[in-house]
C-alpha positions in Angstrom: 80.4 -119.4 128.1 80.6 -115.7 127.1 77.0 -114.7 127.6 76.2 -111.8 129.9 73.2 -109.6 130.6 73.5 -105.9 130.5 70.2 -104.1 131.2 67.7 -105.5 128.8 70.4 -106.9 126.5 72.3 -110.1 126.1 75.9 -109.6 125.1 77.4 -112.7 123.4 81.2 -113.0 123.3 81.6 -116.8 123.0 84.2 -118.6 125.0 84.5 -122.2 123.8 87.2 -124.8 124.0 88.8 -125.6 120.7 87.6 -129.2 120.7 83.9 -128.2 121.1 81.9 -127.8 118.0 78.8 -126.4 119.6 77.1 -125.4 122.9 73.7 -124.2 123.8 72.4 -122.1 126.7 68.9 -121.2 127.7 68.2 -117.7 129.1 64.9 -116.9 130.7 64.0 -113.2 130.5 60.8 -112.8 132.5 58.2 -114.8 130.5 60.4 -115.1 127.4 63.0 -117.8 126.5 66.2 -117.1 124.6 67.9 -120.2 123.2 71.5 -119.3 122.4 73.5 -121.7 120.1 77.2 -121.2 119.5 78.7 -123.1 116.5 82.5 -123.3 116.1 83.7 -123.8 112.5 86.8 -125.5 111.4 89.1 -122.5 111.5 89.0 -122.7 115.3 89.3 -119.0 115.9 87.3 -117.0 118.5 86.1 -114.4 116.0 82.3 -114.0 115.6 81.5 -114.5 111.9 77.7 -114.0 112.1 74.8 -113.7 114.6 71.2 -114.6 113.8 68.1 -113.9 115.9 65.1 -115.9 114.8 66.8 -116.8 111.5 67.5 -113.1 110.7 71.1 -111.9 110.3 71.8 -109.1 112.8 74.8 -106.7 112.7 75.8 -107.0 116.4 76.5 -109.5 119.2 74.0 -107.6 121.4 70.5 -108.9 121.6 67.8 -106.5 122.9 65.5 -108.7 124.9 61.7 -108.1 124.9 59.2 -109.8 127.2 56.9 -111.0 124.4 56.3 -114.5 125.9 57.9 -116.2 122.9 60.8 -118.6 122.4 63.6 -116.9 120.5 66.5 -118.7 118.8 69.9 -117.0 118.7 72.6 -118.6 116.5 76.2 -117.4 116.7 78.9 -118.7 114.3 82.5 -118.3 115.2 85.6 -119.4 113.4 
């Protein structure tokens, strides 16, 4: 799936079959939930176009996790 933990970070390098449009994974970090959604656009390339954390565009595919007991939504657009 292309999601791995490194220290207190999630590194997202999506690996998705060409015929999938989307996949979702839930990662539990202590008392905090990270919901990762990967969306594949029509171009069908594996390049990351954008990453959002809680609807805020972020400049990297590395998510620094905090144990704030919240539910965080990560959206990754590839294509």
